[in-house]
C-alpha positions in Angstrom: 0.0 0.0 0.0 3.0 2.3 0.4 3.2 2.3 -3.5 -0.3 3.9 -3.6 0.7 6.5 -1.0 3.8 7.4 -2.9 1.8 7.5 -6.1 -0.3 10.3 -4.6 2.7 12.4 -5.3 4.1 10.7 -8.4 0.8 10.3 -10.2 2.5 7.7 -12.4 0.0 4.9 -12.1 -3.2 4.6 -14.1 -6.5 3.8 -12.5 -6.3 0.2 -13.7 -2.7 -0.2 -12.2 -3.9 1.2 -8.9 -6.9 -1.2 -9.0 -4.5 -4.1 -9.7 -2.6 -3.3 -6.5 -5.8 -3.7 -4.5 -6.6 -6.9 -6.4 -3.1 -8.2 -5.6 -3.5 -7.5 -1.9 -6.9 -9.2 -1.9 -5.4 -12.3 -3.5 -7.2 -12.0 -6.8 -4.0 -11.5 -8.8 -0.6 -13.1 -8.6 1.5 -10.3 -10.1 1.5 -6.5 -10.6 2.7 -4.3 -13.5 6.5 -3.6 -13.7 5.9 0.1 -12.9 4.4 -0.9 -9.6 7.5 -3.0 -8.9 9.7 -0.1 -9.9 8.1 2.2 -7.4 8.2 -0.5 -4.7 11.9 -1.0 -5.3 12.5 2.7 -4.9 10.6 2.7 -1.6 12.8 -0.3 -0.4 16.0 1.4 -1.5 15.1 4.7 0.2 13.6 3.5 3.5 15.9 5.9 5.3 14.7 8.9 3.3 11.1 8.1 2.5 8.5 8.3 5.3 5.0 8.3 3.9 3.2 11.4 5.2 -0.4 11.6 6.3 -2.9 12.8 3.7 -6.3 14.6 3.9 -8.7 16.5 1.7 -9.3 20.1 2.9 -12.8 21.7 2.9 -12.2 22.8 -0.7 -11.5 19.1 -1.6 -7.8 19.7 -2.3 -5.5 16.8 -1.4 -3.0 17.9 1.2 0.0 16.2 2.9 1.3 16.7 6.4 4.7 18.4 6.5 6.1 16.8 9.6 9.0 19.2 9.7 6.8 22.3 10.0 3.6 20.6 11.3 1.6 22.1 8.5 -0.8 20.8 5.9 0.3 21.6 2.4 -1.1 21.1 -1.1 0.2 18.0 -2.8 1.8 20.1 -5.5 4.3 21.5 -3.0 6.0 18.2 -2.3 9.4 17.5 -3.9 8.2 14.2 -5.4 5.1 15.7 -7.1 4.9 14.3 -10.6 8.5 13.1 -10.6 9.0 11.0 -13.8 8.9 7.2 -13.2 10.7 5.1 -15.9 8.3 2.4 -17.1 
């Protein structure tokens, strides 16, 4: 599920790829697309740097992430990983 949390920033996965992750966790699939594995491997390699933040939707329905350093909620677009290109 960490892949889905990271993809909130990356926005690299399609709706069907995100659905496949849920199906995999539920036991309906035995594999996931390579892009999912690529993101998962990045998470594993960067455990010391990547700590998935909390997310929420504000009253205007804008997705925000919790900046633990400052204790503030910020729009998703302000995160350094927002729409970083993922090699497929």
